[in-house]
C-alpha positions as CSV (number, residue, x, y, z in Angstrom):
1,M,-16.7,-91.8,262.7
2,F,-16.9,-91.8,266.5
3,G,-19.2,-88.8,266.5
4,H,-21.6,-90.7,264.2
5,I,-21.6,-93.7,266.5
6,R,-22.1,-91.5,269.6
7,C,-25.2,-89.9,267.9
8,K,-26.6,-93.3,267.1
9,A,-26.1,-94.4,270.7
10,F,-27.9,-91.3,272.1
11,S,-30.8,-92.0,269.7
12,L,-31.2,-95.4,271.3
13,L,-31.9,-94.1,274.7
14,N,-35.3,-95.2,276.2
15,T,-35.9,-97.7,273.4
16,Q,-36.5,-101.5,273.5
17,L,-34.0,-103.5,271.5
18,G,-34.6,-107.3,271.7
19,D,-34.7,-108.2,275.4
20,L,-32.8,-105.0,276.4
21,F,-34.3,-101.6,277.4
22,V,-31.6,-98.9,277.0
23,C,-31.6,-96.7,280.1
24,A,-28.6,-94.4,280.0
25,Y,-25.4,-93.5,278.2
26,L,-22.1,-94.3,279.9
27,P,-18.6,-93.2,279.2
28,N,-16.0,-95.4,277.4
29,Q,-18.5,-96.5,274.7
30,Y,-21.0,-98.3,277.0
31,L,-24.7,-98.2,277.4
32,L,-26.7,-99.1,280.5
33,A,-29.6,-101.4,279.8
34,T,-32.1,-103.6,281.6
35,C,-32.9,-107.1,280.4
36,K,-36.4,-108.6,280.5
37,C,-35.3,-110.8,283.4
38,G,-34.6,-107.7,285.5
39,N,-30.8,-107.9,285.2
40,V,-29.2,-104.4,284.8
41,S,-25.8,-104.2,283.2
42,K,-23.6,-102.2,280.9
43,Y,-23.1,-103.2,277.2
44,N,-20.8,-102.2,274.4
45,R,-22.6,-99.6,272.4
46,R,-21.2,-100.9,269.1
47,N,-22.8,-104.3,269.7
48,I,-26.1,-102.6,270.6
49,I,-26.0,-100.5,267.4
50,K,-25.2,-103.5,265.3
51,R,-28.0,-105.5,267.0
52,K,-25.6,-108.1,268.5
53,N,-26.2,-109.9,271.8
54,L,-29.5,-108.2,272.6
55,C,-29.9,-110.0,275.9
56,C,-27.9,-110.5,279.2
57,A,-25.5,-113.3,279.8
58,N,-28.1,-115.3,281.8
59,C,-30.7,-115.2,279.0
60,A,-28.2,-115.9,276.2
61,P,-28.5,-119.4,274.6
62,K,-26.0,-121.8,275.9
63,Q,-23.6,-123.1,273.3
64,I,-22.7,-126.8,273.7
65,K,-18.9,-127.2,273.3
66,H,-17.9,-130.5,271.7
67,G,-14.2,-130.0,272.3
68,H,-13.2,-131.3,268.8
69,A,-12.0,-127.9,267.6
70,S,-10.5,-126.2,270.6
71,T,-7.6,-124.7,268.5
72,P,-7.0,-124.7,264.8
73,N,-3.9,-126.9,265.2
74,K,-5.6,-129.5,267.5
75,T,-8.8,-130.4,265.7
76,S,-9.9,-134.0,266.0
77,L,-10.1,-136.6,263.2
78,T,-13.9,-136.5,263.3
79,Y,-13.9,-132.7,263.0
80,N,-11.5,-132.8,260.0
81,S,-13.7,-135.4,258.3
82,W,-16.7,-133.1,258.8
83,T,-15.0,-130.0,257.4
84,G,-13.5,-131.9,254.5
85,M,-17.0,-133.3,253.6
86,K,-18.4,-129.8,253.5
87,S,-15.5,-128.4,251.5
88,R,-15.7,-131.1,248.8
89,C,-19.5,-130.4,248.4
90,N,-19.8,-126.7,249.0
91,N,-16.6,-125.0,247.9
92,P,-16.0,-124.7,244.2
93,A,-12.4,-123.8,244.8
94,H,-11.7,-127.1,246.4
95,P,-9.4,-129.3,244.1
96,Q,-11.8,-132.3,244.5
97,F,-15.0,-130.3,244.1
98,K,-15.6,-131.7,240.6
99,Y,-15.9,-135.2,242.0
100,W,-18.4,-134.3,244.7
101,G,-20.2,-131.0,244.5
102,G,-19.7,-130.7,240.8
103,K,-21.6,-134.0,240.4
104,G,-24.5,-132.9,242.5
105,V,-23.4,-134.5,245.8
106,T,-24.7,-132.4,248.7
107,V,-24.6,-132.4,252.6
108,C,-27.9,-132.7,254.4
109,E,-29.1,-129.6,256.4
110,R,-28.8,-131.6,259.6
111,W,-25.1,-132.0,259.1
112,N,-24.2,-129.0,257.1
113,D,-24.7,-126.4,259.8
114,N,-24.2,-128.4,263.0
115,F,-21.2,-130.6,263.9
116,N,-23.0,-131.9,267.0
117,N,-25.6,-133.6,264.9
118,F,-22.9,-135.1,262.7
119,L,-21.1,-136.4,265.8
120,L,-24.4,-137.8,267.3
121,D,-25.3,-139.7,264.1
122,M,-21.8,-140.9,263.1
123,G,-19.9,-141.2,266.3
124,E,-16.2,-140.4,266.6
125,R,-13.9,-141.5,263.8
126,P,-12.3,-144.8,264.9
127,S,-8.8,-144.2,263.6
128,R,-6.7,-142.5,260.9
129,E,-7.1,-145.6,258.6
130,M,-10.8,-145.1,258.4
131,T,-12.5,-142.2,256.6
132,L,-16.1,-141.1,255.8
133,D,-17.7,-143.2,253.0
134,R,-21.1,-143.1,251.3
135,I,-22.7,-146.5,251.1
136,N,-24.6,-145.5,248.0
137,G,-22.2,-143.6,245.8
138,A,-25.1,-141.9,244.0
139,G,-26.5,-140.6,247.2
140,N,-25.7,-137.6,249.4
141,Y,-24.0,-137.2,252.8
142,E,-26.9,-137.9,255.1
143,P,-27.8,-140.2,258.0
144,G,-28.2,-143.8,256.9
145,N,-26.0,-143.4,253.9
146,C,-22.6,-142.9,255.5
147,R,-20.1,-145.0,257.5
148,W,-16.5,-145.1,258.6
149,A,-14.6,-147.4,256.2
150,T,-11.1,-148.3,255.3
151,K,-9.6,-147.4,251.9
152,K,-10.0,-151.0,250.7
153,E,-13.6,-151.1,251.7
154,Q,-14.2,-147.8,249.8
155,R,-12.5,-149.1,246.7
156,D,-14.6,-152.3,246.7
157,N,-17.7,-150.1,247.2
158,T,-16.8,-147.6,244.5
159,C,-15.8,-149.7,241.5
160,E,-16.9,-153.0,240.3
161,R,-13.9,-155.2,239.8
162,Y,-13.5,-157.2,236.5
163,D,-13.5,-160.9,236.9
164,S,-10.9,-162.1,234.3
165,K,-12.0,-165.8,234.7
166,K,-15.6,-165.1,233.9
167,P,-16.5,-166.3,230.4
168,K,-17.9,-163.8,227.9
169,D,-20.1,-164.1,224.8
170,C,-18.4,-163.4,221.4
171,L,-20.4,-160.8,219.4
172,I,-19.8,-162.7,216.1
173,C,-19.9,-166.5,216.7
174,H,-21.6,-166.3,220.1
175,T,-19.2,-168.7,221.7
176,L,-18.0,-168.4,225.3
177,F,-14.4,-167.2,225.8
178,V,-12.2,-165.8,228.6
179,G,-11.0,-162.3,227.7
180,K,-7.8,-160.5,228.8
181,D,-9.7,-157.4,230.0
182,K,-13.2,-156.0,230.1
183,R,-12.8,-154.5,226.6
184,S,-12.5,-157.9,224.9
185,K,-15.6,-158.5,222.6
186,F,-14.4,-161.2,220.2
187,C,-13.0,-164.7,220.8
188,G,-10.1,-164.3,218.3
189,L,-8.6,-162.4,215.5
190,K,-10.9,-164.0,212.9
191,C,-14.1,-162.7,214.5
192,S,-12.5,-159.3,215.1
193,S,-11.6,-159.0,211.3
194,I,-15.1,-160.2,210.4
195,S,-16.6,-157.4,212.6
196,Q,-14.5,-154.8,210.9
197,N,-15.4,-155.9,207.4
198,T,-19.1,-156.5,208.1
199,K,-21.3,-154.4,205.9
200,V,-24.5,-152.7,206.9
201,Q,-27.2,-151.2,204.7
202,K,-27.5,-147.4,204.7
203,S,-29.3,-144.7,202.9
204,C,-27.4,-142.0,200.9
205,T,-27.5,-138.6,202.5
206,T,-28.0,-136.9,199.1
207,C,-29.9,-139.2,196.7
208,K,-31.5,-141.4,199.4
209,K,-30.3,-144.5,197.5
210,E,-29.8,-147.7,199.5
211,F,-26.3,-149.2,199.6
212,F,-23.9,-151.2,201.8
213,I,-21.1,-149.7,203.9
214,K,-18.5,-151.1,206.3
215,K,-19.7,-151.3,209.9
216,S,-16.7,-149.5,211.1
217,R,-17.8,-146.5,209.1
218,E,-21.5,-146.5,209.9
219,N,-21.2,-143.6,212.3
220,R,-20.2,-141.3,209.5
221,K,-22.6,-139.6,207.1
222,P,-23.0,-142.1,204.2
223,Y,-22.7,-141.3,200.5
224,C,-23.1,-143.8,197.7
225,S,-20.6,-142.0,195.4
226,K,-18.2,-139.1,195.1
227,E,-20.8,-137.2,193.1
228,C,-23.2,-137.3,196.0
229,Y,-20.5,-136.2,198.4
230,Y,-19.5,-133.2,196.3
231,T,-23.2,-132.3,195.7
232,Y,-23.6,-132.2,199.5
233,L,-20.6,-129.9,199.8
234,R,-21.9,-127.5,197.2
235,E,-25.3,-127.3,198.8
236,H,-23.7,-126.4,202.2
237,Q,-21.3,-123.7,201.1
238,T,-21.6,-120.3,202.7
239,N,-20.3,-117.3,200.5
240,G,-18.0,-119.6,198.5
241,W,-16.6,-121.3,201.7
242,I,-17.6,-124.7,203.0
243,N,-19.5,-124.7,206.2
244,H,-17.3,-126.9,208.4
245,E,-19.9,-127.2,211.1
246,E,-22.3,-128.9,208.6
247,T,-19.7,-131.1,207.0
248,S,-18.0,-132.2,210.3
249,G,-17.9,-136.0,210.6
250,I,-18.1,-136.7,206.9
251,L,-14.6,-137.9,206.3
């Protein structure tokens, strides 16, 4: 293994790699190279072979340190919100992925790869009681659609609360009534029973004859008689057995 690396290092002599020109081979796994700025220094030959850091320290791009992730155990609240946002949208193994990334919610390119941009647009997280919230729940994590909000503000923004004192229109007699919950559709038991026994006109699946059926059964395949029902079953048998995929929803 080391012999293979040594041979590669010798083959790089007098070659230009990025901003470095390899001049000589040094002991202890080092190469002597000259940068385009004129700085002569030694470099680890493994990094040169793998094409890493092909410039001197003076020409290397300066990384801006934000100080929010100095150590894994001392990350700031803002940095935790940023990493949590990306995990919910990009990591299928995250337990909450189905509510964000699974529904098509994404993180914009400006925030996904750069915490400094996120910090510049959103500012620091005010407190532990406030977390990252999307103003438009159908939108993505992007500038202009996010804010720091409390749990109460997020609940009010997420779901529309039911007003129990708001009158509703009965589907049968069309009178206004106050329902117990949002599922209430009828003003009383009388209108509810009328709705269950209301008949609608349907066409028989087999003989195409028009007949009336209870409204509560209108979603099923209609048959005007047992003969039509058994005729349909005989027509949809496969090798003596009834095809259950075709007859599903009949009964």
